[in-house]
N, C-alpha and C positions, 0 to 999 in steps of 0.2 A: 984911281983904281975902281972905285964903285961906279963911276960914270961909264967906264969901259964895259963893266959887267952889264949894266943896264942897257947900253946900246947893243950888246951881244944878244941879250934876251929878246929884244925887239926884233933884231934881224932874224933870229931863229923862229920866232912866232910868225913873222911875215913870210918866211920861206915855207913853214908848215902850212899856212893858209893857202899859199899858191899851189903847193903839191896836192892838198885836199881838193881844191877847186878843179885841178887838172884831172884827178882821179874820178871825180863826179862826172865831169864832162866826158871823160873816156868811157865810163860805164853806161852813159845814156845813149851812146851810139847804137843804132839798131842793127847795122850790118857787120858789126865787129864780131870776131870769134872770141868765145869765152876762154879764159886761161884755165889751165888744168886745176888750180886751186878753186876757182869759181865753179867749174864743172863738178868737182868733188863735193863741194858744200851744197850745191843745188841738188845733185843726185842723192846725197845723204839725207837732205831735208825732205825730198819727195818720198824716199823709201820709208823714212820714219813716219811721215804723214799717212802713207798708204797702210803701214802696219798698225798704227794706233787709231787712225781716224775711223775706219770701218767698224772695228769692234766697239769703239766708243759710240758710234752712230747706232749700232744694233742695240747696245745696252740702253741708250737713251730712248730708242724706239720701243723697246720692251717695257720700260717703266711707263712710257706714254700709253701703251696699250693697256697695261694694268689699270692706270688711272681712268682710261676710257671705259673699261669694263666696270669699274666701281661706279662711275657716273651713270652708265647704262643700267646697272642693277638698282641704283637709287631711283632713277627715273621710272623703271618698271614697277618698283614698290609703290611709288606715288601714284602711277597710273592704275595699278591693281586696287589700291585703296579707294581711288576715285571711282573706279568701275563698281566696286562693292557698294559704295555709297549710292551710286546711281541706281543699281539694281534694287537696293533696299527702298530707295525713294519711289522707284517705279512700282514695286510691289505694294507699298503703302498707298500710293495714289490709286492703284487698282482696287484695293480693299475699300478705300473711301468711296470710290465711284460706285462699287457694288452696294455698299451700305446706303449711300445716298439714293440709289435707285430703289432699294427696298423701302426706305423711308417714304419716298415719293408715292410708291404703290400703296403703302399703308395709309398715307394721308389722303390719297385719292379715294380709298374705300370710305373713309370718314366723311370727306367732303361731298361724295356722291349720295350720301344718306343711306348706304347699305347697312350701316350699324347704328342708325339713328334711334332705333327702338331698343337697343341693347347697350349694356355697359361693357366696354372692352378693357381688359387688363393686359397691358403689354408686358411681355417677358422675353428672356433670352435663354437659349439652350446652354446649360452649363455642364452636362454630362450625357454620354451616350455609350452604351455597352456594345462593343464590336460583335459580341456573340448574339445580341438581340437588336441589331442595328435597325431592322425593319419592324420592330415591335414597340420599343419604349424609348422615351427621351425624358430628361429631367430639366426643368426650368427653374429660374431664380425667383419665382413668386409662389407664395403659399397662403396659408389661412390668414395670416396677418394682413395680406394684401386683398383679401376678399375672394380667394379662389376656393371653390368647393368641388366635391366629387361629382362626376358626371357632367361637368360643364363642357361645352363644345370648345375646341381649340382650332384656330385657323391661322393661315399665313395670309400675306397680301394676295395670293393667287387662289386660295380655296381652303376647304375643310381638310384637316389632317388627322383628327382624332378627338378624344375626350380625356378628361382628367380621371385617372384611375385611382390615385391616392394623393393625400396632401400631408404636409407637415407645416410647422409654423412659418418656415421661410422658403420651402421648395415644394414642388409638385411633380408627380410622375404622370406622364402623358402616354396613353395607349394609342398607337397609330392605327389608322384604318387598314394598313397592310399587315397587321398582326394576325397570325393564324388562329383566331379565336371565333368560334361560331356564335358565341353569346354576344359578340360585339356587333349588335344589330343597329341599323340606322333606318329610320323611316324616311324614304326618299320619294321624289316625284319627278317624272319626265315631262318637260314642256313640249307636247306634241303639237302637230298642226291643227288638229280638231279638238283639242282639250288637254287634260292632264291624265297621266298614267301613273298610278301609285304602285309602290313596291317597297322591298326591304333589301338593303345592302347587308349581305350575310357572309361575305368572305372575300378573299383576295387570291387571284390566280398569279402565281409567281412566273409562269412561263410567258404570259402575255402582259404581265405587270398591270393588270386591270382589276377593278373591283367587280364582284359578282352581285348583280341586282336581281332578285327574284320578283318577277312582275306579277302583280295581282290581276286576276282575270278581268279583262276589259275588252271592249269592242274597238278601242282606239289602237291603231298600229304604231309601234315604236320603230323609228328609223335611225340610221347612223347620223352622227353629227348633232343630234338633239341634246339639249342641255339637261343636266340632272342636278337637282338641289335638294336640300332638306325640306320635308313637308311640314314639320312641326307637329305631326300627328302622333308621334311616338312619345311625346312628353319629355324627351331628354334634350333634344337639340332645338334651337330656335328655327323658325321658318325662313327659307330664302337663302341659306348659306350654300354657296356654290360647291358642288362635289366634283363634277367633270362633265364629259360628254360621251354619248353612246358610241362604242366602237363597232359592235356587232350584236345581233340577237340570235340566240339558238334555243331550241327546246331542251329541257332538262333531261336527265338520264331516263326518267320514267315517261317522258312525253306528255306529261299532264300540264305543266306550266312552261313559261319561257324564261330564259336567263339572258339579261342584258349585260354585256361586258362594258364597263364604264372606265374610260381613260381619266385618271385623276387630274384635276386642274393644278393641284399643288405637287411639288417635288418632294417625295418622302425621303429621298436620299440626302438632299442638301437642305437642312433646316437649321437656322440660327436665331431667327426672330419670330415670335409667335404672338397671337392675341387670344386670350381666354375670354370667351363670350358668355356673359351672365344673362340668363333668361329671366324675365320678370314673372312669367307665369309659373305656377307650381310644377315641380318636376314629378312625372309619373314614370314608374319603372315599366318598360316595355315587356320585360319577362313576366312581370306579375299579370299584365293584361293577357299575355299569351296563355299563361297557366290557367287564368280565370276562364278564358274562352274554351279551353280544352275540357275543363270540368263541366261547363254548361253543355 
């Protein structure tokens, strides 16, 4: 009995394999027509795929777009940070180049011997009142550094003013552009046939030029001629560059001539200065003027 059952199972298994192979071969035929169960299953599967595939694809694409936006935002943040760093670096390089150029100009003055007879005290502008921008500046050098009242103050380009007052660590500088008639400077014009002396007595805001009252002389003053300190006033050393002559006009009374001098230094943009200490004793120009008037 058990042997019969075993043979029966083998026969059934063999018949099943034959039927399965036949079905597979039948389904692989290209030109055959699908049966209605196969058509139903295939159509149902296609419908289900079309119903669920597209929404699933849209959802997947939506999340991919969100991820792309996040990545783009992060990249923009990185690029913005790098751009800010680049702009800061560029600005710093520009400041260093300007400072380097100014240091070269200052070094050139010393090497050329223009300040060989004077002691120069280097300083930096630390304060400037917007209401008195063209009048006063404050530097970081004072009495402890050897700065004294009425010392001449220059930049690498030329004369800008004098020391008005001092403290232990700072000094207040009065600029040549300050509207102060007592701020006189004994100056000289290097003319073709000699020297023409005069006094810087004011500043014209319209032309942005210094007003130089020319002392009576037979030598003619022309445009483009250089103007420097004469040293005759006893306040400033001799030979400090002031500027060049722009034009010459008679004064309002027609008695003397006024030379308008274009300053060599830039009074608007000042950051580094040199206080020039004169070796000769300082004489007050106002005292000399008063003395001459009394005589």
